[in-house]
N, C-alpha and C positions, 0 to 999 in steps of 0.2 A: 596506818595509812600507807599506801604504796605510792612512792613518788618517782621511782626510776622507770616505770613502765607507762608510757602514754596510752591513754584509752582505757585504763583500768579505773574502776569506780569503787571507792571504799564506802562502807555503810554510812549513811547520813550525809554524804556529799551530793551536791547537785550534779546531774549528768553534764559532762563537758561537750556540748553539741558543736562547739566551734573547733574541736580538735580534728585535724585532718585524718583521713582513713589510713595513712601509712606514715612511717617514720621519715619519709622523704618529703612530706608535705603535700602529697597528691591526694586529691579528692575523688570520690566515686560519683560521676555525673548522673548515673542511672539509679542511684540509691533510692530515689523516691518513686521509681517506676513499679508498676504492679508486677510482682514476681510470677504471676500466673501466665503472663505472656511469653515467658522464656521457658519453653517446655524441654525437660531433660530427655524425653523420648524422641525428639526430633532428629531427623537425619535422612539418609538415603540408603538404598540397596542397589548395588551395581554388579550383578552377576555377568560373567563373560566367559566365552569359550573360544579356543582357537584349535582347529584340527587341520593338519596338512598330511597328505599322502602323496607318494610319488614312486615312480619306477622307471627303470631304463631296461630296454631289451636289445640285445645285439644278435640278430639272426645270422649275420656273417661278419667277416672282418671289415667290410666297407659300409655297413648299414647300422644305424642306431635309431631306435624309436623310444621317445621319452614321453611320459604322461605324468601330469601333476594335477592334484585336486586340493582345494583349500576351502575351509569354512570358517567364518568369523562371526561371532554373535556378541553383542553388548547391549545391556538393558540398564536403564537408570529409572528408579522409582523413589518417590518421596515417602517418608514415614513420619508419623507423629504431628502432622499439621492439624490445627484446630478445624473443626467443622461447626458451622452455625452462621447466623446472619452477622456480617461484619459491618458495623457502622463507622464510616470515615467522615470526619468533619472537614468540609472544604473551606470553611471560614470560622472565625471565632464566634462562640456563643457565650456571652458574658451576662451575668445576672444584672438586670436593670439597665443594661447598655444596648445590647443587640435588639433592634426593633423589627417587627414584622413588616414586610413590604406592603402588605394589604391594609393593615390598620394603623401603622406607625406607632403602635404601642409596644412596650418591651415584651419580648417572647417569654422571658422569665422575670416577673416583677420582683423588686427588692422585697425580701421577707417571705417569699414563697419557698418554704423549706422542703416541700414535696418534690418540686422540679429542679431545685438548685443542684443536685448531684449530676444533672445532665449538662451542665455548663462546662465546656472544654474549649481549648484553643484549637486553631486550625491544624489539621494533620493528626489529631487524636483519633485512635481506633479502639474499639472495645475489645477486640481480639487481634492477635498478630495475623500476618498475611495467611489467607486460606487458599491461595492459588497453588494447586498441587499438580505434579506430574504423575499421573497414574502409571504410565509406562512411556519410555522413549527407547524403542528397540531399533537397533541398527544391525543389519546382517549383510553378509557378503559371501557369495559362492563364486568360486573361480575354477575353471578347467583349462588346462593348457596341454596341447600335444604338439610334437614336432618330429619330423623325420629327417635324418641327416644321411647323406650319401657321399662317400669319399672316392675321388678318382685321381689316379696318378698318371696321366698322359700329358705330355708337354708341361710338366710341373705338377705340383700338388694342388688339388682343387677340392673344395667342400661345398656341396649343394644342400641347402636346408630350407624346408617349408614347414608351416605349422598352422595351428588354429588356436585361438584363445577366446574364452567366453567368460564374462563377468556379469553377475547379477547382484545389484545393490538394492537394498530396501531400507526404508526408515519409516517406522510406524510410531507416531507420537499421539498421545492423548493427554491433554492438559485440561484442567477444569477447576472451577472454584467450588469448594465444598459448601454447598447450600447457596449463599448469595452475598453480594457486596452492595451496600446502599451508601450513596454519597450525598 
């Protein structure tokens, strides 16, 4: 018989269900949850790109022409979310207690073994959240040009003029994979 390792069961001993999940006495509050709702393949994909190009041209000692171009792309997509009809209980459905508003009879009578598995508390869902982001694309293009001219009459002076253009876009597609019933 092993006595120095909590949680170990020797042959012939009853299972110690009242033993905590850790040596610190902490319990696992979701130990009774359906493990199928926690998908190991869930996550997201987030590709991104940044490109910047630029150049300066000095045609003479007093003039400078500068041009800059930039491109930014970011996309976020969900992966591994369940698809199917998601039933979410908005109120408790208890065997023999919850009554139909039409007939005032219990929705699931006591002793009804066929329908008893459908009795759940408020907030229960048969699958985890199936709201998915198919894509969330953010892109930006920018162009900036400017011309500088230097003059040295009655002091040093610099004249500068330019043009800047930005194009921003956000393309989002979110949807529920199949449907949600409440």
